[in-house]
Structure formats: C-alpha cells, structure tokens
C-alpha positions as CSV (number, residue, x, y, z in Angstrom):
1,M,141.9,69.5,146.4
2,Q,139.3,68.1,148.0
3,R,139.0,66.2,151.3
4,Y,136.6,63.3,151.9
5,P,135.2,62.2,155.6
6,V,135.2,58.3,155.8
7,R,133.0,55.9,156.9
8,A,136.0,54.4,160.2
9,S,134.7,50.8,158.2
10,H,136.3,52.1,155.3
11,R,139.0,53.1,156.2
12,S,141.0,50.3,155.1
13,R,141.0,51.5,151.4
14,L,142.7,54.7,152.5
15,Q,146.0,52.0,151.5
16,P,147.7,53.3,149.0
17,D,147.3,49.3,147.6
18,A,143.7,49.3,148.2
19,L,143.2,52.8,145.9
20,E,144.6,51.7,143.4
21,L,142.5,48.8,143.1
22,A,139.4,50.9,143.4
23,A,140.8,53.3,141.5
24,R,141.9,50.5,138.1
25,T,137.9,48.6,139.1
26,H,136.3,51.9,138.2
27,F,138.7,53.6,136.0
28,G,140.2,50.7,133.8
29,E,143.6,52.3,134.5
30,A,146.0,54.0,138.0
31,T,149.8,54.1,139.1
32,R,151.0,53.9,142.2
33,Q,153.3,56.3,142.8
34,G,154.8,56.4,146.9
35,E,151.3,57.3,148.3
36,E,150.0,58.6,145.7
37,V,147.6,56.6,143.0
38,T,146.8,58.7,140.0
39,G,144.5,57.7,137.6
40,R,142.0,59.3,133.7
41,F,138.7,58.1,132.4
42,G,136.7,60.0,130.1
43,A,136.4,63.1,130.3
44,I,138.5,63.0,133.5
45,S,142.5,64.3,132.0
46,R,144.2,64.3,135.7
47,L,142.5,62.2,139.2
48,V,145.9,62.3,141.8
49,V,143.7,60.0,145.5
50,K,145.8,60.0,148.4
51,G,144.6,58.4,151.7
52,S,145.5,61.3,154.9
53,G,144.2,60.3,158.1
54,R,140.7,59.8,157.7
55,E,139.6,61.2,154.7
56,L,140.5,60.8,151.2
57,S,142.6,64.2,149.1
58,V,141.2,64.0,145.0
59,E,142.9,66.4,143.7
60,L,140.8,66.7,140.5
61,S,141.1,67.8,136.5
62,M,138.3,67.9,133.2
63,D,138.3,68.2,130.3
64,P,134.2,69.7,129.1
65,K,135.4,69.5,126.1
66,V,134.2,65.8,126.0
67,P,131.1,64.3,124.3
68,E,127.4,64.5,126.9
69,E,127.6,61.4,126.7
70,T,131.3,61.2,127.9
71,A,130.8,63.8,130.9
72,R,128.4,61.4,132.7
73,E,129.2,57.6,132.3
74,T,132.7,59.8,133.8
75,I,130.3,61.2,136.6
76,A,128.9,58.5,137.1
77,R,132.2,56.1,137.4
78,Y,134.1,59.2,140.1
79,N,130.3,58.8,142.1
80,R,130.7,54.8,141.6
81,F,134.4,55.6,143.3
82,L,134.4,57.5,146.3
83,Q,131.3,55.8,147.1
84,D,133.8,52.5,147.0
85,V,135.9,53.7,149.0
86,T,134.7,56.3,151.3
87,G,132.1,54.9,152.2
88,Y,129.5,57.3,151.5
89,T,126.6,57.7,148.8
90,S,126.6,61.1,146.4
91,K,124.3,62.4,149.0
92,E,125.6,61.6,152.1
93,R,129.2,63.1,150.9
94,A,127.5,66.0,149.7
95,R,125.5,67.1,153.6
96,R,128.7,66.0,155.3
97,L,130.4,68.8,153.1
98,K,127.7,71.6,153.4
99,K,127.9,70.4,156.9
100,A,132.0,71.2,157.3
101,A,132.0,74.4,155.2
102,P,132.5,77.8,157.8
103,E,128.6,79.6,156.8
C-alpha cells in the first residue's frame, strides 16, 4: 500500500464520493464500498483508494502482460488521477516521497 500526501486545498477530494467521481472520470468505472473506492483500467487490474487523514492510501495491482501502448496510457491516466486528487504532480510526489523515506 502506498500513501500520498494531499495538499490542504485538495483534502475535500479525499471524501469517498469525490474519490469515486475522480476514479470514474479518469478510469471510466469505479465502485464504492464504504470508505474505499475500487476501479480498474488497462494495465491496472485492481485499484483501491481511500482517504485517510491528510493522505491518500492506494493499493494497486498491475498486469505486466499488456501491450506497451496500453501500459503507457494506463500510467498517464493514473498520474492524472493522482494529480487531480492530491494536488501534486508526479515530480512533486516523487520528491516528497524521497524526502519522507528513511535513509
């Protein structure tokens, strides 16, 4: 499970309804089960997201046997989804995760 920090201005997007809407927007389909939102798209065989405090918790299962074009589109959509929900670009997320990692 990966945890992503969320900008203060985007924390309202951690609500289950908002997460479900974002997942539907970026992946086409999503279902809500309590606090968790589940979806799938392309190389993502299972995506489970949940807002927890000031962070977004993501559990992700990928299928490595998809065509390269599908994998690229999946990664692009996943990054747009994370940016929409967290408020951070992929470079900003990587920098924050690197800072938070124990050395």
